[in-house]
C-alpha positions, 0 to 999 in steps of 0.5 A, spaced: 568 536 260 572 536 266 570 538 272 575 542 276 574 546 284 579 551 286 579 551 293 581 559 295 581 560 303 581 567 305 582 571 311 581 578 312 582 580 305 576 584 303 581 590 299 584 585 295 578 580 293 575 583 287 581 585 284 583 578 285 577 574 283 577 578 276 584 576 275 583 569 276 576 569 272 580 572 266 585 566 266 579 561 266 575 564 262 578 561 255 580 554 258 577 548 257 574 546 264 568 547 267 570 552 274 567 552 281 572 557 285 570 556 292 572 562 297 572 559 304 572 564 309 575 563 315 572 567 320 574 574 317 572 580 321 573 584 315 568 585 310 571 579 305 564 574 306 560 581 303 565 582 297 565 575 296 557 575 296 557 581 290 561 577 285 559 576 279 560 572 272 557 570 266 562 566 264 558 559 263 564 555 265 564 558 271 560 557 278 562 561 285 561 558 292 562 561 299 563 556 305 564 560 311 567 556 317 563 556 324 570 560 326 577 561 326 581 555 324 587 557 321 590 556 314 590 549 314 585 547 317 581 552 312 583 548 306 581 542 311 575 544 311 574 545 303 577 539 302 571 535 305 566 539 301 569 537 295 569 530 297 562 530 297 561 533 290 564 530 283 570 533 281 576 531 276 581 535 280 581 540 285 586 546 285 589 548 292 591 556 290 591 562 296 588 568 295 591 574 296 594 574 289 602 571 290 599 565 288 600 567 280 593 564 276 597 565 270 600 558 272 593 554 272 594 553 264 601 549 265 598 546 272 592 543 268 597 541 263 599 535 267 592 533 269 593 526 268 598 525 274 595 525 281 599 531 284 601 537 281 606 541 285 608 548 284 615 549 286 616 556 288 621 560 284 622 568 285 620 570 291 618 578 293 619 578 301 624 582 305 630 579 305 630 577 313 624 572 311 628 570 306 634 569 310 630 565 315 626 561 310 633 559 307 635 557 314 628 552 315 629 549 308 635 547 309 634 544 316 628 541 314 633 537 308 639 536 313 634 532 319 629 529 314 633 528 307 627 532 303 627 538 299 621 542 301 620 547 295 612 548 294 607 550 298 599 550 298 599 551 291 598 545 287 592 540 284 589 533 287 586 527 283 580 524 287 584 519 290 589 523 294 583 528 296 580 522 299 587 521 303 587 527 306 581 526 308 582 521 311 588 523 315 589 529 319 594 534 316 598 539 319 601 542 313 599 540 306 605 540 303 609 536 307 603 531 308 602 531 300 610 530 299 609 523 303 603 520 298 605 514 294 602 517 288 605 519 281 606 526 281 609 532 276 612 539 278 612 545 275 616 552 277 613 560 278 616 566 281 611 568 287 607 574 285 606 580 289 600 581 294 595 585 290 593 589 297 596 588 304 602 585 307 604 578 308 601 575 314 606 570 315 611 573 320 618 569 324 612 566 329 607 563 324 613 561 320 616 558 326 610 554 327 610 552 320 616 549 320 615 545 326 609 543 323 612 540 317 617 536 322 610 534 325 608 531 318 615 527 318 614 525 325 617 518 323 623 521 319 625 525 325 624 519 330 628 515 325 633 520 326 634 520 334 634 513 334 641 513 329 643 518 333 642 513 340 645 508 337 651 512 335 652 515 341 652 508 345 658 505 340 661 512 342 660 510 349 662 503 349 668 506 344 670 511 350 669 506 356 675 502 352 679 507 351 679 509 358 680 502 361 686 502 355 689 508 358 688 507 365 689 500 366 694 498 360 699 505 359 697 508 366 696 514 362 689 518 365 689 524 368 685 524 374 677 527 373 677 527 366 674 521 364 669 521 369 666 528 366 666 526 359 663 520 361 658 522 364 657 528 358 656 522 354 651 518 358 647 524 359 647 526 351 644 519 351 638 519 355 636 526 352 636 522 346 633 516 348 628 521 352 626 524 346 625 517 342 620 515 347 617 522 347 616 521 340 613 515 340 608 516 345 607 523 339 606 519 333 601 514 337 597 520 339 597 523 332 596 516 329 589 516 334 588 523 331 588 521 325 583 515 325 578 520 328 573 522 322 573 530 321 566 534 320 564 539 317 563 546 320 562 552 315 555 554 311 555 554 304 552 560 299 552 559 292 554 566 289 554 564 282 551 558 279 552 557 271 552 550 271 550 544 275 554 538 278 
């Protein structure tokens, strides 16, 4: 029987965790896999850990574990810690999903049907956020497509094979979905509507969405850098053509308007210098990111077995 780990990062979700766990178990009980549900508590300051420690299940195919992070790391690094943990165990697949109920456990059966792929992503269908969030997300997605040339329509809800877990652990990532989009592997996508949170309000606001967007661009730093290279080349060619045009007007047909040519040239030249500056800074930043990626990451959590119905 195949063994599947499900990483479930959570932060201050005490009100909805029990309901989510019951819903998750209801969907998993009839699936022909062994599951380890791994709740990753990101140093919550409510009673999330206490709620998880009370979880119980008599289902023979279910284990439940708790990883208590030593300090608050944020959602992406919490996932990273979970991936470090599963890399030391034997799992056929690893699923990552949120524990607030927005990632529908009902999608797991369909997700596992495609587990012959290295990566299976859940493409987001209908969303339940307010119109302001939907509008900002629409702008972000289209800006990402315009600059990077890729459509980003999936989040953290996905299934990974061990080779991608290894890739994620050997490379530092700040945006999992963008990182996975850049991997060369066999992949599949399923489309599934987002659900409403089981309780409470979403922690995603404008500021967090902004940082989320920035991190997705960081994961595509090389592509973004190439955009500025093309822009610099375009501006350089434009300056050369403009210079030829100005000299032609001034010395051949003597139509030059005093002052306009020098102003225009200065403006375009400044634009070129800015683009070159961004290129240089981007190159340096890319070098820093590569050095950070090469550093071996360490685990920073305490692991507790909550339910143990089978051994790995």
